[in-house]
PyMOL Python script that loads the backbone (N, CA, C, O; Angstrom):
from pymol import cmd

cmd.read_pdbstr("""\
ATOM      1  N   MET A   1     149.146 102.635 115.824  1.00  0.00           N
ATOM      2  CA  MET A   1     148.811 103.215 114.543  1.00  0.00           C
ATOM      3  C   MET A   1     147.993 102.199 113.753  1.00  0.00           C
ATOM      4  O   MET A   1     148.256 100.997 113.786  1.00  0.00           O
ATOM      5  N   LYS A   2     146.982 102.723 113.036  1.00  0.00           N
ATOM      6  CA  LYS A   2     146.058 101.875 112.292  1.00  0.00           C
ATOM      7  C   LYS A   2     146.616 101.578 110.898  1.00  0.00           C
ATOM      8  O   LYS A   2     147.180 102.451 110.238  1.00  0.00           O
ATOM      9  N   THR A   3     146.446 100.333 110.474  1.00  0.00           N
ATOM     10  CA  THR A   3     146.885  99.984 109.127  1.00  0.00           C
ATOM     11  C   THR A   3     145.694 100.046 108.179  1.00  0.00           C
ATOM     12  O   THR A   3     144.579  99.680 108.550  1.00  0.00           O
ATOM     13  N   PHE A   4     145.932 100.509 106.957  1.00  0.00           N
ATOM     14  CA  PHE A   4     144.865 100.648 105.963  1.00  0.00           C
ATOM     15  C   PHE A   4     144.884  99.470 105.006  1.00  0.00           C
ATOM     16  O   PHE A   4     145.933  98.906 104.695  1.00  0.00           O
ATOM     17  N   HIS A   5     143.696  99.121 104.553  1.00  0.00           N
ATOM     18  CA  HIS A   5     143.611  98.111 103.509  1.00  0.00           C
ATOM     19  C   HIS A   5     143.949  98.756 102.176  1.00  0.00           C
ATOM     20  O   HIS A   5     143.966  99.982 102.070  1.00  0.00           O
ATOM     21  N   ILE A   6     144.208  97.979 101.195  1.00  0.00           N
ATOM     22  CA  ILE A   6     144.599  98.491  99.885  1.00  0.00           C
ATOM     23  C   ILE A   6     143.461  99.299  99.242  1.00  0.00           C
ATOM     24  O   ILE A   6     143.735 100.297  98.575  1.00  0.00           O
ATOM     25  N   ASP A   7     142.174  98.890  99.425  1.00  0.00           N
ATOM     26  CA  ASP A   7     141.063  99.554  98.758  1.00  0.00           C
ATOM     27  C   ASP A   7     140.638 100.866  99.421  1.00  0.00           C
ATOM     28  O   ASP A   7     139.997 101.694  98.773  1.00  0.00           O
ATOM     29  N   GLU A   8     140.974 101.076 100.683  1.00  0.00           N
ATOM     30  CA  GLU A   8     140.487 102.252 101.394  1.00  0.00           C
ATOM     31  C   GLU A   8     140.963 103.584 100.828  1.00  0.00           C
ATOM     32  O   GLU A   8     140.132 104.488 100.743  1.00  0.00           O
ATOM     33  N   PRO A   9     142.179 103.791 100.445  1.00  0.00           N
ATOM     34  CA  PRO A   9     142.581 105.116  99.946  1.00  0.00           C
ATOM     35  C   PRO A   9     141.800 105.546  98.692  1.00  0.00           C
ATOM     36  O   PRO A   9     141.605 106.744  98.487  1.00  0.00           O
ATOM     37  N   ARG A  10     141.359 104.623  97.868  1.00  0.00           N
ATOM     38  CA  ARG A  10     140.581 104.992  96.679  1.00  0.00           C
ATOM     39  C   ARG A  10     139.204 105.523  97.069  1.00  0.00           C
ATOM     40  O   ARG A  10     138.626 106.329  96.339  1.00  0.00           O
ATOM     41  N   GLU A  11     138.686 105.093  98.180  1.00  0.00           N
ATOM     42  CA  GLU A  11     137.349 105.504  98.589  1.00  0.00           C
ATOM     43  C   GLU A  11     137.347 106.842  99.305  1.00  0.00           C
ATOM     44  O   GLU A  11     136.282 107.446  99.441  1.00  0.00           O
ATOM     45  N   ILE A  12     138.448 107.317  99.753  1.00  0.00           N
ATOM     46  CA  ILE A  12     138.515 108.552 100.531  1.00  0.00           C
ATOM     47  C   ILE A  12     138.088 109.754  99.696  1.00  0.00           C
ATOM     48  O   ILE A  12     137.358 110.608 100.199  1.00  0.00           O
ATOM     49  N   GLY A  13     138.513 109.848  98.456  1.00  0.00           N
ATOM     50  CA  GLY A  13     138.219 111.028  97.648  1.00  0.00           C
ATOM     51  C   GLY A  13     136.966 110.945  96.801  1.00  0.00           C
ATOM     52  O   GLY A  13     136.759 111.823  95.963  1.00  0.00           O
ATOM     53  N   LYS A  14     136.114 109.938  96.971  1.00  0.00           N
ATOM     54  CA  LYS A  14     134.925 109.793  96.123  1.00  0.00           C
ATOM     55  C   LYS A  14     133.896 110.867  96.434  1.00  0.00           C
ATOM     56  O   LYS A  14     133.684 111.224  97.593  1.00  0.00           O
ATOM     57  N   LYS A  15     133.263 111.375  95.393  1.00  0.00           N
ATOM     58  CA  LYS A  15     132.214 112.377  95.550  1.00  0.00           C
ATOM     59  C   LYS A  15     130.852 111.708  95.525  1.00  0.00           C
ATOM     60  O   LYS A  15     130.676 110.648  94.924  1.00  0.00           O
ATOM     61  N   LYS A  16     129.903 112.332  96.178  1.00  0.00           N
ATOM     62  CA  LYS A  16     128.536 111.823  96.163  1.00  0.00           C
ATOM     63  C   LYS A  16     127.886 112.164  94.825  1.00  0.00           C
ATOM     64  O   LYS A  16     128.178 113.200  94.226  1.00  0.00           O
ATOM     65  N   VAL A  17     127.030 111.307  94.380  1.00  0.00           N
ATOM     66  CA  VAL A  17     126.288 111.564  93.148  1.00  0.00           C
ATOM     67  C   VAL A  17     125.157 112.527  93.498  1.00  0.00           C
ATOM     68  O   VAL A  17     124.349 112.248  94.384  1.00  0.00           O
ATOM     69  N   ARG A  18     125.103 113.646  92.807  1.00  0.00           N
ATOM     70  CA  ARG A  18     124.080 114.647  93.093  1.00  0.00           C
ATOM     71  C   ARG A  18     123.059 114.671  91.962  1.00  0.00           C
ATOM     72  O   ARG A  18     123.386 114.451  90.796  1.00  0.00           O
ATOM     73  N   VAL A  19     121.819 114.943  92.340  1.00  0.00           N
ATOM     74  CA  VAL A  19     120.738 115.025  91.371  1.00  0.00           C
ATOM     75  C   VAL A  19     120.368 116.485  91.211  1.00  0.00           C
ATOM     76  O   VAL A  19     120.115 117.179  92.196  1.00  0.00           O
ATOM     77  N   SER A  20     120.337 116.955  89.971  1.00  0.00           N
ATOM     78  CA  SER A  20     120.024 118.356  89.731  1.00  0.00           C
ATOM     79  C   SER A  20     118.532 118.604  89.951  1.00  0.00           C
ATOM     80  O   SER A  20     117.726 117.680  89.844  1.00  0.00           O
ATOM     81  N   PRO A  21     118.164 119.844  90.257  1.00  0.00           N
ATOM     82  CA  PRO A  21     116.745 120.171  90.449  1.00  0.00           C
ATOM     83  C   PRO A  21     115.902 119.887  89.198  1.00  0.00           C
ATOM     84  O   PRO A  21     114.730 119.525  89.301  1.00  0.00           O
ATOM     85  N   LYS A  22     116.504 120.053  88.031  1.00  0.00           N
ATOM     86  CA  LYS A  22     115.789 119.786  86.784  1.00  0.00           C
ATOM     87  C   LYS A  22     115.427 118.303  86.673  1.00  0.00           C
ATOM     88  O   LYS A  22     114.322 117.953  86.259  1.00  0.00           O
ATOM     89  N   GLU A  23     116.369 117.441  87.046  1.00  0.00           N
ATOM     90  CA  GLU A  23     116.102 115.999  87.020  1.00  0.00           C
ATOM     91  C   GLU A  23     115.036 115.617  88.033  1.00  0.00           C
ATOM     92  O   GLU A  23     114.202 114.752  87.764  1.00  0.00           O
ATOM     93  N   MET A  24     115.058 116.259  89.204  1.00  0.00           N
ATOM     94  CA  MET A  24     114.043 115.989  90.224  1.00  0.00           C
ATOM     95  C   MET A  24     112.658 116.375  89.715  1.00  0.00           C
ATOM     96  O   MET A  24     111.690 115.646  89.935  1.00  0.00           O
ATOM     97  N   MET A  25     112.557 117.509  89.040  1.00  0.00           N
ATOM     98  CA  MET A  25     111.269 117.960  88.504  1.00  0.00           C
ATOM     99  C   MET A  25     110.757 116.995  87.435  1.00  0.00           C
ATOM    100  O   MET A  25     109.555 116.750  87.343  1.00  0.00           O
ATOM    101  N   MET A  26     111.675 116.446  86.624  1.00  0.00           N
ATOM    102  CA  MET A  26     111.266 115.488  85.595  1.00  0.00           C
ATOM    103  C   MET A  26     110.686 114.234  86.237  1.00  0.00           C
ATOM    104  O   MET A  26     109.689 113.693  85.759  1.00  0.00           O
ATOM    105  N   VAL A  27     111.304 113.774  87.312  1.00  0.00           N
ATOM    106  CA  VAL A  27     110.817 112.586  88.009  1.00  0.00           C
ATOM    107  C   VAL A  27     109.453 112.861  88.634  1.00  0.00           C
ATOM    108  O   VAL A  27     108.542 112.041  88.521  1.00  0.00           O
ATOM    109  N   LYS A  28     109.306 114.016  89.295  1.00  0.00           N
ATOM    110  CA  LYS A  28     108.028 114.377  89.917  1.00  0.00           C
ATOM    111  C   LYS A  28     106.938 114.498  88.876  1.00  0.00           C
ATOM    112  O   LYS A  28     105.814 114.050  89.098  1.00  0.00           O
ATOM    113  N   LYS A  29     107.259 115.105  87.731  1.00  0.00           N
ATOM    114  CA  LYS A  29     106.272 115.262  86.661  1.00  0.00           C
ATOM    115  C   LYS A  29     105.853 113.901  86.127  1.00  0.00           C
ATOM    116  O   LYS A  29     104.673 113.673  85.861  1.00  0.00           O
ATOM    117  N   GLY A  30     106.809 113.000  85.970  1.00  0.00           N
ATOM    118  CA  GLY A  30     106.501 111.652  85.499  1.00  0.00           C
ATOM    119  C   GLY A  30     105.570 110.922  86.449  1.00  0.00           C
ATOM    120  O   GLY A  30     104.646 110.236  86.012  1.00  0.00           O
ATOM    121  N   LEU A  31     105.809 111.066  87.741  1.00  0.00           N
ATOM    122  CA  LEU A  31     104.948 110.420  88.725  1.00  0.00           C
ATOM    123  C   LEU A  31     103.548 111.014  88.713  1.00  0.00           C
ATOM    124  O   LEU A  31     102.559 110.282  88.764  1.00  0.00           O
ATOM    125  N   SER A  32     103.460 112.350  88.644  1.00  0.00           N
ATOM    126  CA  SER A  32     102.138 112.986  88.661  1.00  0.00           C
ATOM    127  C   SER A  32     101.372 112.685  87.374  1.00  0.00           C
ATOM    128  O   SER A  32     100.150 112.545  87.410  1.00  0.00           O
ATOM    129  N   ASP A  33     102.066 112.584  86.238  1.00  0.00           N
ATOM    130  CA  ASP A  33     101.389 112.233  84.980  1.00  0.00           C
ATOM    131  C   ASP A  33     100.761 110.855  85.071  1.00  0.00           C
ATOM    132  O   ASP A  33      99.658 110.633  84.570  1.00  0.00           O
ATOM    133  N   GLY A  34     101.467 109.923  85.713  1.00  0.00           N
ATOM    134  CA  GLY A  34     100.920 108.578  85.890  1.00  0.00           C
ATOM    135  C   GLY A  34      99.671 108.586  86.744  1.00  0.00           C
ATOM    136  O   GLY A  34      98.714 107.871  86.450  1.00  0.00           O
ATOM    137  N   ILE A  35      99.666 109.391  87.802  1.00  0.00           N
ATOM    138  CA  ILE A  35      98.504 109.484  88.685  1.00  0.00           C
ATOM    139  C   ILE A  35      97.338 110.125  87.953  1.00  0.00           C
ATOM    140  O   ILE A  35      96.205 109.654  88.054  1.00  0.00           O
ATOM    141  N   VAL A  36      97.608 111.200  87.215  1.00  0.00           N
ATOM    142  CA  VAL A  36      96.547 111.884  86.472  1.00  0.00           C
ATOM    143  C   VAL A  36      95.959 110.955  85.420  1.00  0.00           C
ATOM    144  O   VAL A  36      94.743 110.919  85.230  1.00  0.00           O
ATOM    145  N   GLU A  37      96.815 110.204  84.735  1.00  0.00           N
ATOM    146  CA  GLU A  37      96.329 109.297  83.698  1.00  0.00           C
ATOM    147  C   GLU A  37      95.452 108.197  84.295  1.00  0.00           C
ATOM    148  O   GLU A  37      94.450 107.813  83.692  1.00  0.00           O
ATOM    149  N   ASN A  38      95.817 107.689  85.467  1.00  0.00           N
ATOM    150  CA  ASN A  38      94.990 106.670  86.122  1.00  0.00           C
ATOM    151  C   ASN A  38      93.635 107.237  86.510  1.00  0.00           C
ATOM    152  O   ASN A  38      92.612 106.576  86.332  1.00  0.00           O
ATOM    153  N   LYS A  39      93.618 108.457  87.041  1.00  0.00           N
ATOM    154  CA  LYS A  39      92.351 109.092  87.426  1.00  0.00           C
ATOM    155  C   LYS A  39      91.495 109.349  86.191  1.00  0.00           C
ATOM    156  O   LYS A  39      90.280 109.156  86.226  1.00  0.00           O
ATOM    157  N   LEU A  40      92.128 109.788  85.089  1.00  0.00           N
ATOM    158  CA  LEU A  40      91.398 110.029  83.850  1.00  0.00           C
ATOM    159  C   LEU A  40      90.823 108.731  83.305  1.00  0.00           C
ATOM    160  O   LEU A  40      89.701 108.716  82.798  1.00  0.00           O
ATOM    161  N   GLN A  41      91.568 107.653  83.401  1.00  0.00           N
ATOM    162  CA  GLN A  41      91.094 106.345  82.940  1.00  0.00           C
ATOM    163  C   GLN A  41      89.863 105.923  83.736  1.00  0.00           C
ATOM    164  O   GLN A  41      88.894 105.432  83.156  1.00  0.00           O
ATOM    165  N   GLU A  42      89.885 106.107  85.061  1.00  0.00           N
ATOM    166  CA  GLU A  42      88.735 105.771  85.897  1.00  0.00           C
ATOM    167  C   GLU A  42      87.531 106.631  85.527  1.00  0.00           C
ATOM    168  O   GLU A  42      86.401 106.144  85.488  1.00  0.00           O
ATOM    169  N   PHE A  43      87.778 107.915  85.255  1.00  0.00           N
ATOM    170  CA  PHE A  43      86.700 108.844  84.925  1.00  0.00           C
ATOM    171  C   PHE A  43      86.040 108.478  83.599  1.00  0.00           C
ATOM    172  O   PHE A  43      84.814 108.483  83.493  1.00  0.00           O
ATOM    173  N   VAL A  44      86.844 108.163  82.596  1.00  0.00           N
ATOM    174  CA  VAL A  44      86.318 107.868  81.261  1.00  0.00           C
ATOM    175  C   VAL A  44      85.583 106.530  81.233  1.00  0.00           C
ATOM    176  O   VAL A  44      84.691 106.342  80.406  1.00  0.00           O
ATOM    177  N   ASN A  45      85.931 105.614  82.103  1.00  0.00           N
ATOM    178  CA  ASN A  45      85.288 104.305  82.102  1.00  0.00           C
ATOM    179  C   ASN A  45      83.893 104.312  82.718  1.00  0.00           C
ATOM    180  O   ASN A  45      83.217 103.284  82.691  1.00  0.00           O
ATOM    181  N   LYS A  46      83.444 105.429  83.267  1.00  0.00           N
ATOM    182  CA  LYS A  46      82.100 105.506  83.817  1.00  0.00           C
ATOM    183  C   LYS A  46      81.091 105.528  82.671  1.00  0.00           C
ATOM    184  O   LYS A  46      81.363 106.134  81.634  1.00  0.00           O
ATOM    185  N   PRO A  47      79.930 104.881  82.832  1.00  0.00           N
ATOM    186  CA  PRO A  47      78.953 104.776  81.739  1.00  0.00           C
ATOM    187  C   PRO A  47      78.454 106.124  81.226  1.00  0.00           C
ATOM    188  O   PRO A  47      78.261 106.293  80.022  1.00  0.00           O
ATOM    189  N   LYS A  48      78.244 107.081  82.122  1.00  0.00           N
ATOM    190  CA  LYS A  48      77.735 108.389  81.709  1.00  0.00           C
ATOM    191  C   LYS A  48      78.745 109.114  80.818  1.00  0.00           C
ATOM    192  O   LYS A  48      78.373 109.750  79.832  1.00  0.00           O
ATOM    193  N   VAL A  49      80.006 109.011  81.170  1.00  0.00           N
ATOM    194  CA  VAL A  49      81.062 109.664  80.379  1.00  0.00           C
ATOM    195  C   VAL A  49      81.214 108.961  79.038  1.00  0.00           C
ATOM    196  O   VAL A  49      81.425 109.610  78.014  1.00  0.00           O
ATOM    197  N   LYS A  50      81.106 107.634  79.042  1.00  0.00           N
ATOM    198  CA  LYS A  50      81.198 106.888  77.781  1.00  0.00           C
ATOM    199  C   LYS A  50      80.077 107.316  76.826  1.00  0.00           C
ATOM    200  O   LYS A  50      80.308 107.494  75.630  1.00  0.00           O
ATOM    201  N   ARG A  51      78.861 107.479  77.366  1.00  0.00           N
ATOM    202  CA  ARG A  51      77.741 107.913  76.514  1.00  0.00           C
ATOM    203  C   ARG A  51      77.981 109.319  75.966  1.00  0.00           C
ATOM    204  O   ARG A  51      77.690 109.589  74.801  1.00  0.00           O
ATOM    205  N   ALA A  52      78.508 110.209  76.800  1.00  0.00           N
ATOM    206  CA  ALA A  52      78.779 111.583  76.357  1.00  0.00           C
ATOM    207  C   ALA A  52      79.864 111.598  75.283  1.00  0.00           C
ATOM    208  O   ALA A  52      79.752 112.327  74.297  1.00  0.00           O
ATOM    209  N   LEU A  53      80.906 110.803  75.469  1.00  0.00           N
ATOM    210  CA  LEU A  53      81.964 110.733  74.452  1.00  0.00           C
ATOM    211  C   LEU A  53      81.436 110.134  73.149  1.00  0.00           C
ATOM    212  O   LEU A  53      81.787 110.590  72.061  1.00  0.00           O
ATOM    213  N   GLN A  54      80.597 109.115  73.267  1.00  0.00           N
ATOM    214  CA  GLN A  54      80.012 108.505  72.066  1.00  0.00           C
ATOM    215  C   GLN A  54      79.133 109.509  71.329  1.00  0.00           C
ATOM    216  O   GLN A  54      79.099 109.530  70.099  1.00  0.00           O
ATOM    217  N   ASN A  55      78.423 110.338  72.086  1.00  0.00           N
ATOM    218  CA  ASN A  55      77.589 111.376  71.479  1.00  0.00           C
ATOM    219  C   ASN A  55      78.458 112.363  70.696  1.00  0.00           C
ATOM    220  O   ASN A  55      78.087 112.782  69.599  1.00  0.00           O
ATOM    221  N   LEU A  56      79.614 112.734  71.257  1.00  0.00           N
ATOM    222  CA  LEU A  56      80.526 113.641  70.550  1.00  0.00           C
ATOM    223  C   LEU A  56      81.139 112.974  69.320  1.00  0.00           C
ATOM    224  O   LEU A  56      81.402 113.641  68.319  1.00  0.00           O
ATOM    225  N   VAL A  57      81.366 111.666  69.389  1.00  0.00           N
ATOM    226  CA  VAL A  57      81.875 110.928  68.234  1.00  0.00           C
ATOM    227  C   VAL A  57      80.813 110.910  67.134  1.00  0.00           C
ATOM    228  O   VAL A  57      81.129 111.069  65.954  1.00  0.00           O
ATOM    229  N   ASP A  58      79.553 110.715  67.529  1.00  0.00           N
ATOM    230  CA  ASP A  58      78.467 110.694  66.549  1.00  0.00           C
ATOM    231  C   ASP A  58      78.311 112.041  65.850  1.00  0.00           C
ATOM    232  O   ASP A  58      77.927 112.089  64.681  1.00  0.00           O
ATOM    233  N   LYS A  59      78.603 113.128  66.546  1.00  0.00           N
ATOM    234  CA  LYS A  59      78.533 114.473  65.962  1.00  0.00           C
ATOM    235  C   LYS A  59      79.807 114.834  65.198  1.00  0.00           C
ATOM    236  O   LYS A  59      79.930 115.946  64.685  1.00  0.00           O
ATOM    237  N   ASN A  60      80.756 113.895  65.123  1.00  0.00           N
ATOM    238  CA  ASN A  60      82.049 114.099  64.445  1.00  0.00           C
ATOM    239  C   ASN A  60      82.879 115.218  65.076  1.00  0.00           C
ATOM    240  O   ASN A  60      83.597 115.932  64.376  1.00  0.00           O
ATOM    241  N   LEU A  61      82.779 115.370  66.392  1.00  0.00           N
ATOM    242  CA  LEU A  61      83.595 116.362  67.088  1.00  0.00           C
ATOM    243  C   LEU A  61      84.880 115.744  67.654  1.00  0.00           C
ATOM    244  O   LEU A  61      85.885 116.433  67.828  1.00  0.00           O
ATOM    245  N   ILE A  62      84.832 114.442  67.936  1.00  0.00           N
ATOM    246  CA  ILE A  62      85.997 113.723  68.450  1.00  0.00           C
ATOM    247  C   ILE A  62      86.212 112.486  67.585  1.00  0.00           C
ATOM    248  O   ILE A  62      85.257 111.759  67.311  1.00  0.00           O
ATOM    249  N   PRO A  63      87.443 112.232  67.149  1.00  0.00           N
ATOM    250  CA  PRO A  63      87.709 110.974  66.438  1.00  0.00           C
ATOM    251  C   PRO A  63      87.495 109.779  67.362  1.00  0.00           C
ATOM    252  O   PRO A  63      87.785 109.854  68.556  1.00  0.00           O
ATOM    253  N   LYS A  64      86.997 108.698  66.823  1.00  0.00           N
ATOM    254  CA  LYS A  64      86.673 107.516  67.624  1.00  0.00           C
ATOM    255  C   LYS A  64      87.897 106.935  68.327  1.00  0.00           C
ATOM    256  O   LYS A  64      87.776 106.376  69.416  1.00  0.00           O
ATOM    257  N   VAL A  65      89.066 107.061  67.718  1.00  0.00           N
ATOM    258  CA  VAL A  65      90.300 106.526  68.295  1.00  0.00           C
ATOM    259  C   VAL A  65      90.602 107.201  69.640  1.00  0.00           C
ATOM    260  O   VAL A  65      91.163 106.576  70.540  1.00  0.00           O
ATOM    261  N   TYR A  66      90.225 108.478  69.769  1.00  0.00           N
ATOM    262  CA  TYR A  66      90.536 109.228  70.987  1.00  0.00           C
ATOM    263  C   TYR A  66      89.745 108.730  72.192  1.00  0.00           C
ATOM    264  O   TYR A  66      90.163 108.952  73.328  1.00  0.00           O
ATOM    265  N   THR A  67      88.623 108.067  71.975  1.00  0.00           N
ATOM    266  CA  THR A  67      87.865 107.549  73.113  1.00  0.00           C
ATOM    267  C   THR A  67      88.567 106.362  73.751  1.00  0.00           C
ATOM    268  O   THR A  67      88.302 106.044  74.911  1.00  0.00           O
ATOM    269  N   LYS A  68      89.447 105.705  73.027  1.00  0.00           N
ATOM    270  CA  LYS A  68      90.184 104.554  73.552  1.00  0.00           C
ATOM    271  C   LYS A  68      91.560 104.946  74.113  1.00  0.00           C
ATOM    272  O   LYS A  68      92.057 104.301  75.036  1.00  0.00           O
ATOM    273  N   ASN A  69      92.176 106.003  73.556  1.00  0.00           N
ATOM    274  CA  ASN A  69      93.522 106.418  73.944  1.00  0.00           C
ATOM    275  C   ASN A  69      93.427 107.649  74.854  1.00  0.00           C
ATOM    276  O   ASN A  69      93.080 108.739  74.399  1.00  0.00           O
ATOM    277  N   MET A  70      93.736 107.465  76.136  1.00  0.00           N
ATOM    278  CA  MET A  70      93.574 108.535  77.118  1.00  0.00           C
ATOM    279  C   MET A  70      94.497 109.717  76.862  1.00  0.00           C
ATOM    280  O   MET A  70      94.081 110.868  76.995  1.00  0.00           O
ATOM    281  N   ARG A  71      95.738 109.447  76.497  1.00  0.00           N
ATOM    282  CA  ARG A  71      96.685 110.542  76.286  1.00  0.00           C
ATOM    283  C   ARG A  71      96.243 111.421  75.111  1.00  0.00           C
ATOM    284  O   ARG A  71      96.316 112.648  75.189  1.00  0.00           O
ATOM    285  N   LYS A  72      95.788 110.797  74.033  1.00  0.00           N
ATOM    286  CA  LYS A  72      95.317 111.575  72.879  1.00  0.00           C
ATOM    287  C   LYS A  72      94.061 112.357  73.233  1.00  0.00           C
ATOM    288  O   LYS A  72      93.902 113.505  72.817  1.00  0.00           O
ATOM    289  N   LEU A  73      93.159 111.733  74.009  1.00  0.00           N
ATOM    290  CA  LEU A  73      91.935 112.420  74.421  1.00  0.00           C
ATOM    291  C   LEU A  73      92.261 113.627  75.281  1.00  0.00           C
ATOM    292  O   LEU A  73      91.688 114.701  75.093  1.00  0.00           O
ATOM    293  N   GLN A  74      93.176 113.458  76.220  1.00  0.00           N
ATOM    294  CA  GLN A  74      93.569 114.550  77.104  1.00  0.00           C
ATOM    295  C   GLN A  74      94.158 115.707  76.308  1.00  0.00           C
ATOM    296  O   GLN A  74      93.810 116.863  76.547  1.00  0.00           O
ATOM    297  N   THR A  75      95.040 115.409  75.372  1.00  0.00           N
ATOM    298  CA  THR A  75      95.647 116.452  74.540  1.00  0.00           C
ATOM    299  C   THR A  75      94.600 117.128  73.665  1.00  0.00           C
ATOM    300  O   THR A  75      94.605 118.350  73.514  1.00  0.00           O
ATOM    301  N   PHE A  76      93.704 116.336  73.090  1.00  0.00           N
ATOM    302  CA  PHE A  76      92.679 116.876  72.202  1.00  0.00           C
ATOM    303  C   PHE A  76      91.749 117.828  72.957  1.00  0.00           C
ATOM    304  O   PHE A  76      91.432 118.911  72.465  1.00  0.00           O
ATOM    305  N   LEU A  77      91.315 117.423  74.152  1.00  0.00           N
ATOM    306  CA  LEU A  77      90.402 118.268  74.921  1.00  0.00           C
ATOM    307  C   LEU A  77      91.096 119.534  75.425  1.00  0.00           C
ATOM    308  O   LEU A  77      90.463 120.581  75.559  1.00  0.00           O
ATOM    309  N   THR A  78      92.388 119.434  75.702  1.00  0.00           N
ATOM    310  CA  THR A  78      93.143 120.617  76.126  1.00  0.00           C
ATOM    311  C   THR A  78      93.266 121.616  74.983  1.00  0.00           C
ATOM    312  O   THR A  78      93.173 122.824  75.200  1.00  0.00           O
ATOM    313  N   ASN A  79      93.474 121.121  73.770  1.00  0.00           N
ATOM    314  CA  ASN A  79      93.667 122.001  72.617  1.00  0.00           C
ATOM    315  C   ASN A  79      92.358 122.484  72.006  1.00  0.00           C
ATOM    316  O   ASN A  79      92.368 123.424  71.212  1.00  0.00           O
ATOM    317  N   ASN A  80      91.227 121.864  72.355  1.00  0.00           N
ATOM    318  CA  ASN A  80      89.931 122.238  71.797  1.00  0.00           C
ATOM    319  C   ASN A  80      88.931 122.526  72.918  1.00  0.00           C
ATOM    320  O   ASN A  80      88.146 121.653  73.292  1.00  0.00           O
ATOM    321  N   PRO A  81      88.958 123.747  73.454  1.00  0.00           N
ATOM    322  CA  PRO A  81      88.075 124.062  74.581  1.00  0.00           C
ATOM    323  C   PRO A  81      86.586 124.012  74.217  1.00  0.00           C
ATOM    324  O   PRO A  81      85.751 123.774  75.089  1.00  0.00           O
ATOM    325  N   MET A  82      86.246 124.231  72.949  1.00  0.00           N
ATOM    326  CA  MET A  82      84.845 124.162  72.531  1.00  0.00           C
ATOM    327  C   MET A  82      84.300 122.744  72.739  1.00  0.00           C
ATOM    328  O   MET A  82      83.181 122.570  73.222  1.00  0.00           O
ATOM    329  N   VAL A  83      85.088 121.743  72.377  1.00  0.00           N
ATOM    330  CA  VAL A  83      84.669 120.348  72.534  1.00  0.00           C
ATOM    331  C   VAL A  83      84.595 120.004  74.023  1.00  0.00           C
ATOM    332  O   VAL A  83      83.692 119.287  74.454  1.00  0.00           O
ATOM    333  N   MET A  84      85.543 120.514  74.800  1.00  0.00           N
ATOM    334  CA  MET A  84      85.528 120.278  76.250  1.00  0.00           C
ATOM    335  C   MET A  84      84.274 120.869  76.869  1.00  0.00           C
ATOM    336  O   MET A  84      83.669 120.251  77.745  1.00  0.00           O
ATOM    337  N   THR A  85      83.874 122.057  76.431  1.00  0.00           N
ATOM    338  CA  THR A  85      82.652 122.692  76.933  1.00  0.00           C
ATOM    339  C   THR A  85      81.433 121.851  76.589  1.00  0.00           C
ATOM    340  O   THR A  85      80.540 121.691  77.422  1.00  0.00           O
ATOM    341  N   GLN A  86      81.380 121.319  75.391  1.00  0.00           N
ATOM    342  CA  GLN A  86      80.248 120.479  74.999  1.00  0.00           C
ATOM    343  C   GLN A  86      80.211 119.183  75.796  1.00  0.00           C
ATOM    344  O   GLN A  86      79.135 118.692  76.138  1.00  0.00           O
ATOM    345  N   LEU A  87      81.388 118.625  76.093  1.00  0.00           N
ATOM    346  CA  LEU A  87      81.448 117.412  76.910  1.00  0.00           C
ATOM    347  C   LEU A  87      80.906 117.694  78.312  1.00  0.00           C
ATOM    348  O   LEU A  87      80.137 116.901  78.856  1.00  0.00           O
ATOM    349  N   ILE A  88      81.302 118.804  78.883  1.00  0.00           N
ATOM    350  CA  ILE A  88      80.808 119.179  80.219  1.00  0.00           C
ATOM    351  C   ILE A  88      79.306 119.415  80.182  1.00  0.00           C
ATOM    352  O   ILE A  88      78.595 119.026  81.109  1.00  0.00           O
ATOM    353  N   ARG A  89      78.816 120.048  79.122  1.00  0.00           N
ATOM    354  CA  ARG A  89      77.378 120.283  78.985  1.00  0.00           C
ATOM    355  C   ARG A  89      76.620 118.964  78.899  1.00  0.00           C
ATOM    356  O   ARG A  89      75.572 118.808  79.525  1.00  0.00           O
ATOM    357  N   LEU A  90      77.148 118.010  78.122  1.00  0.00           N
ATOM    358  CA  LEU A  90      76.506 116.712  77.996  1.00  0.00           C
ATOM    359  C   LEU A  90      76.499 115.945  79.319  1.00  0.00           C
ATOM    360  O   LEU A  90      75.543 115.231  79.620  1.00  0.00           O
ATOM    361  N   LEU A  91      77.555 116.091  80.100  1.00  0.00           N
ATOM    362  CA  LEU A  91      77.612 115.429  81.395  1.00  0.00           C
ATOM    363  C   LEU A  91      76.639 116.051  82.391  1.00  0.00           C
ATOM    364  O   LEU A  91      76.139 115.365  83.282  1.00  0.00           O
ATOM    365  N   GLY A  92      76.368 117.342  82.244  1.00  0.00           N
ATOM    366  CA  GLY A  92      75.455 118.022  83.159  1.00  0.00           C
ATOM    367  C   GLY A  92      73.992 117.886  82.807  1.00  0.00           C
ATOM    368  O   GLY A  92      73.136 118.236  83.621  1.00  0.00           O
ATOM    369  N   GLU A  93      73.670 117.386  81.615  1.00  0.00           N
ATOM    370  CA  GLU A  93      72.267 117.287  81.197  1.00  0.00           C
ATOM    371  C   GLU A  93      71.461 116.320  82.049  1.00  0.00           C
ATOM    372  O   GLU A  93      70.269 116.547  82.253  1.00  0.00           O
ATOM    373  N   GLY A  94      72.053 115.274  82.543  1.00  0.00           N
ATOM    374  CA  GLY A  94      71.324 114.256  83.301  1.00  0.00           C
ATOM    375  C   GLY A  94      70.833 114.757  84.645  1.00  0.00           C
ATOM    376  O   GLY A  94      69.910 114.167  85.206  1.00  0.00           O
ATOM    377  N   LYS A  95      71.412 115.826  85.188  1.00  0.00           N
ATOM    378  CA  LYS A  95      71.052 116.315  86.518  1.00  0.00           C
ATOM    379  C   LYS A  95      69.819 117.219  86.506  1.00  0.00           C
ATOM    380  O   LYS A  95      69.239 117.479  87.560  1.00  0.00           O
ATOM    381  N   LYS A  96      69.411 117.702  85.331  1.00  0.00           N
ATOM    382  CA  LYS A  96      68.281 118.634  85.266  1.00  0.00           C
ATOM    383  C   LYS A  96      66.960 117.972  85.480  1.00  0.00           C
ATOM    384  O   LYS A  96      65.924 118.636  85.452  1.00  0.00           O
TER     385      LYS A  96
END
""", "prot")
cmd.dss("prot")
cmd.show_as("cartoon", "prot")
cmd.util.cbc("prot")
cmd.orient("prot")
C-alpha cells in the first residue's frame, strides 16, 4: 500500500483555472489593436502621407495634435468619413 505525503490530499480536489470566452476575446482584441496601431504608425510615417495630413491641417480639417497621436487620428478619421475621403483623394493625386 502506498503512503501519501501530507500535502497530496489538498491537491486532489483542486479545480483548473478556466478562461471565459469573453476574456479570450478581450486578449485577442488587445493583440490585434497593437498590430493595427503599429501598421498605422508605419503608414503615417511615409512622406506622402505626412504631406497629405499636413495639407488637411492647413485646411483646418484635422487638428495638428492628431497628426502626432495615432489613436486620436484613427478615431477622428473613423468618425469623419468626409475627411477620410479627402485624405484618400490627396493620396491618389500623385499617381495621375
